[in-house]
N, C-alpha and C positions, 0 to 999 in steps of 0.2 A: 333326166338321166336314163340312158339306154342300158338297163341292167342286163338285157339279153346278151350283150356283147362283152361285158366286163369279164376279165380273166378270173375273177373270184368265183365265177359260176362254171369254171372248167369242170367237166365230169370227173368225179373221184377226187376233186380238190386240186387247187393250184399247188405246184410242187416247189418247195424251198428247203434249204438245209436246216436241220435242227441239231441239238446236242446228241440225241440218240443216233442220228444218221452219221454225225462226225465220229462218234465212238465206234460205230460199226465199220466205217471206212478205215479207221486206224487199226482195228482188230484184223481186218482183211490184209492190210499192208504188212502187219507184223507176221501174219502167216506166210505171205509172199517172201518176206525177208528171211524167214526161218526155213525156206526151201520146202515148204509143205505143198501138197498137191491140191489141197482144198480145205474147207472148214464148214462148220454148220452154224447157222443162225436160227434160233427158235424162239417162239413166244406165242402167247394167246391171241385171240382174235381182236381186231380193232386197234392194235398197237401202232400200226403204220409200217409194217414190214414190206408190204407190196409197194407202198409209196416210196419207201427208202430204196428198194431195188430199182424202181423206175428212175429216181433221182440220180443214184450212183451210176447207172448205166448211161444216162443222157449227159452226165457231167463228169465223166471219168477223167477228162483232161484237167480237172481242178483238184483231184485227189489222188489219182493213180500216177504219182510222180515221185521222183527221187528227192534227195536233200537239196538239189539245185533247181527244183521245180521243173525238171525236164521229164517228159512222159516216159513211162516204162512199159506201157502195155495198152491194150484196148479192152473194151467190155461189151458184153452182150447178155441177153436175158431171154428166158421163155418160161411159160407156165406149164408145169407138168399136168396133162389132162387126167381126169378121173377115168375109171373103167378098167377092165381086165385086159391086159396085153399078154398073150400066151406065147409069144415068140420074140426073138431079137428083131425080126423084120417089123413086127408091129411096134416095137419100142422105137426103133430108129425112124419109122414113119411118123410117130407122134412127135419125136424130137425135131425132125426136119420140118414138119408142119408148124411147130411152135416157133422155130427160127425163120419160118417163111422162106425155106430153101427147097421145098418140094413142089413139083408140078404134076404129081400123080397121086392117086388115092392110096396106093399101097406100093411100097418099094420092096425089092428083094433085100434080104439081110446085108448082102455084100454091097449093093448099090447104096442102101441107106447109110451104112457106116462110111462109105467113101464120100458121100455128100457132106456128112457131118465133119469128117476130117478135113475135107477140102474147104469147107466154110471157115474153119479156124485158120488154115494155111493162107487163104485169100485175104481175110481181114488183117491178119498179122503182117502179111506181105505188103498190103497197101499202105499200112501205117509204118512199115519198116521197124516193127517190134517183134519180139519173140515170145511175148506173154499175152494170153487172153484170160481175163477174169470173166467167167460165165456164171451168171446167177440162175439157179433153177428154183423158181417159186413153186409153192405147194409140193415141195420135195418129199413130204410124208407119203405121197402117192407112189413113190418109186419102190419097186419090189427088190428083194434080195438078189434075184437073178439079174435084174436090170443094172444093179451096181456092178456086176461082173461085166456087163456089156460096156459100161463106161470105163472100166479098168482097161479093156482092150483098146479103146480109143486113146486113153491116156498114154498107154505104152507106145502106140503108133506115133503119136505126136512127139513123145520123148525121143524116139528114134529119129524123127525129123528135126531134132534140135529145137523144138518149140515147147512152150509150157502152157498147159491148160489148168488153170486154177479154178476149181468148181466150188461155188458157194451154194450149199444146200439150205434153202430158206424153208423152214418147216413149221407148220402149225403144231402147237403142243399136242392137241388131240382133235378129234372130229368136231367137237362142240366149241372149240376155241378157248376152253378153260385152261388156265395156266397150270402146267405140270412140269416136272423136271425133264431135261433132255434124256434121250434114250441111246446115246452112243455106245454104252456098254453092252447092248444087245447084239452088236455086230461082231463078226470074226476079226481076228487080229490083223489080217492083211488089209481089211477095209479100214479099220481104225488107224493103222499106220499110214494109209494113203490119204484119208480124208477127214478123220475125226480125232486127230491129235489136239485140235483146238475147237472148242464150241463156245458160242456167245449167246447169252440170253438178251434178246432185244427188249429194251425197256420203253415204257411210256415216258412222257415228259415228267421229270422227277423234281418236285419242289418249285418254289416261286422263281428261283434264278433261271431254271430252264424254261419255264413258262414265259418269263420276261424276255428271254433270248428269242423264243419263237415269235412272240408278239412284236418284237422289234423288227422282224422281217417285213411285217405289214407296214411299218413306219419308214422303212429305208429301201429294201431290196425288191420287194414285190410292187412293181409299178405298172401303171396302164392309164392312159394310152401313151404317155411320155414319161421320161425319166424323172421329171420333177413332180410326178403325181403318184406317190405311193398309195397303196390301197386305202389306208386310214385317212389320208388327206382327201382322196376322191370322194369318200362318203361323208366326211366331216370336215370340210375345207375350212370353215370359219374357226372351228375349235382348234384344228391342227395349226393353222397360221397364227393362232393366238397362244400357242405353246403347248397345247395338249398332245399327247401321244398315247397310242394304245398300250405300249409297254409300261407306261406309268401306272396302269391299272391292273398289273399282274396280281398283286396281293388281293385286290378286290375280287378278281375272278376265282382265285384259289379259295378264298374265304366263302364265296358263293357255292363252290363245289362241295366243300365240307359241310356247310350249313344244310344243303339239300340231302347229303348223305345221312347226316345225323337225324334229320327230320324223317327219313325213310327207314331208320333203324339200322343203319350201316355205320361202320367205324370211319373215322376221318382217314384221309390218305394223303400221301405226298405225290402220288402218280396220277397222270391225266393222259389217257390214250389219245393218239392223234386223231382218230376218227371223230370222236365227240368234241375234241378241242377245235378242229377246223370248222365243224358244223356250227359250233357255238359262236365262234368269232364271225363267221359269215352272217349268222343271224343278227348278231349285235350291230355289225356295220351296215347291213342292207335293210333290215327291218326296223331298226331303232334309230341309229345315227343318220342313215340315209334318208329317212322320212321325216326328220325333225329339223327344220331350218334354224331352230334356236338351240340345237344340241350343244352342250358344253362338255359333258363327261357322262360315263355310265354310272348307274346307281346299282345298289344291291338288288333292287326290284327288277331292273333290266337284266341282270345276270341270271337271276332265278327264272325269269320268263324264257330266256334263251335256252337254258339248260333243260327246262321242262319241254319246250317246243321241239328240241332236237333229240329227245329221247335218251338223255344221259343215263338215267337210272336203268333203263332196259338193258343196255350193254353191261353195266356194272353188275347187275344181278346175275346175268349169264356168266360173266367172268368169275363171280364168287360162288357159282353153282347154287344159287338161292332161288326161291320162288318169289316172283314180283308180286307184292300185295296189290289187290285190285285198286285201292285208293291212290296209288302212285303209278299205276300202269299208264 
């Protein structure tokens, strides 16, 4: 088995739809239908927000549709860089660089804004649509003044009879610890434009959502052919004999909570995507893929995978606790 080529080893994880992503997509669609100009998604670190943004951008034809499944717009994304930007020129340079539409190190404010506006016009024109959903990842880095710059762009596109729906994807705080959204800190004209609706992006919640995510490895995530889902590739004999990864969702959730209780933490219904995908990859590649007699995972396998992939480290940060040395 040539593991170096398998898609499960895609940097930052192979992308597929989950229930939290479906919920986020429906939330965005509701905002579009309600004639809003944008919305906010927020949450702590490791929940899968950036992966969701990537998936929703790359697969907009599957969800950015009307009741008849006809496309209603296009999507794009960029990551808001860190650092201090002291002018609108610096802001639009950062945006254009993020969208890969700049060929100079520094644009004039006028030229930068024009390129941003023309990018939206061109993408919408090519698709014959009037709506662009633009995801701004790490949007907590946007300053109050920079929201005013975005308002100028929004007004120009409205005058051009186009819609720019901005989705501000924000980390709850600098450490990634979950806190409440901060929409109330903005002035009323910004709230009216972009923050009339906010959504807390959630981890996989409960066994049903974990089972749904695991089923993607059994059905939709395939390589190198459509009859070779990931779970079959690494455990072909077991899969062909009737075993599936989704069948073991409860075992995995039980393993998560057993490890949490062992480490002095409360049981949970939530499982962040970062440690979920790492755990599944470990189980398939390091356990099932290396055992020709594999039949199914055991609780010992699950514990090994959770420990090896650092599940507790992220959970202690998310809970703002100090990780005991014995479980570090």
